[in-house]
N, C-alpha and C positions, 0 to 999 in steps of 0.2 A: 504494500500500500504506500502511495506517495502523498505527502501533504506539502502544500505551499501555505504559508501563513503570513499574511501582511500585518504590518503595524506602522504606526507613525502619522496616521491620518488625524485630522482635527480641523478646528476652526482657526483661520489665520486672516489678517487684514490684508487688503490689496498692497502689493509691494513687498510682503514677507516672504518667508521661507519655511519649507518643511523638508524633511527627509523621511522617506519611506523605506522600510526594510521588508525584505521576503526571505523567510527561513524555509530551507528546503529540507525535508527529511523523507525517511523511508527508502524503499527499494529502488533508488535511483542514483546513479553516479552523476552528480550535477556537473562535473568537469565536462562531460560529453553532452551537456543540454544546452541548446540555445535558449536564452532567457529573454523575457520582454516585459514591459508594462503596458497595459491597455487601460483605457478609461471609458466610463459610460455615464453620460449626463441623463437626467430624466427625459424619456421620451426620444431619446437619440440611440443611435447604434454604438456597439462597443467598438472603439477604435485603437488601432495601434499608435503609441505614442513614442515608444523607444525600445530599441532592441539591442542585445549584446550577443555576439557569437562566442563559440567555445575558445576562439583565440583572442577574443577581446575587441573585435571589430564592432563599432557602434553605428546605429542609425536612428534618426530622429524624424518625427513629423514636423512639418514646417511650422505648425503652430507652436511648438515648444523649443524649437531650435535656438541654441544660444541662451537658454533659461534653465533648462533641465540637463542633468547629467546622470546616465545610467552607469553603474559599475558593478563588478562582482568580486567575491572573495571566495574562491573555490575551496580553500582550506577550511573555511568556516561555514561553507554551503549557504552563503548569504548573497542576495542581490539587493542593490540600493537604487533609489531614485532621488537625487538631490533636486529640488524644486526651488527655484529662485525667481524674484520678480513676479510673483503669483498675481494672476488676475482673476476677476469675478468669473470669466468664462472658463477657467480651470476647474470650477467646482464640478465634481463628479465622483463616483465610485471608482477606485483605482484598483486593477487586478493585476496581480502577478501570473505569469504564464511560463511554462517550461515545455520544450519539445525536445525529444530524443528521436532517434531512428524508428523507435517502436510505437511511441505513444505521445500524447500531449496532456498537460495537466493544468488546471486553474486554481488559484486561490479563492477564498471566499470573498475578497474585496475589503477595501478600507475607505471610509467616506473622507473626501477633502472638501471643505467649504471655505470659499474665499470671499470674505464680506466685511464690510466696515460696520 
């Protein structure tokens, strides 16, 4: 069984920062998993916002490029999303995602609300 558990969400003012964490556990060698963060706002689709490959190559949605940074710590089986200069339109549930050659997995999500 594989578990992805997100943490670090919350309420933040516009212009503020948050760091999301995703802890990977179970029968998965996360070194060989591509990891990503998605988000889903109310009544909208779940969209990819940042990804990181097994060798550390990163990619970002245009909407977050230059503000968000994805990183991974394979030894600790963790993935992070540093979010800076947050905007109200960043408000969403953020999901951690892992993909191996055999399967893909989702976390349960963590709410991020950007509001004054």
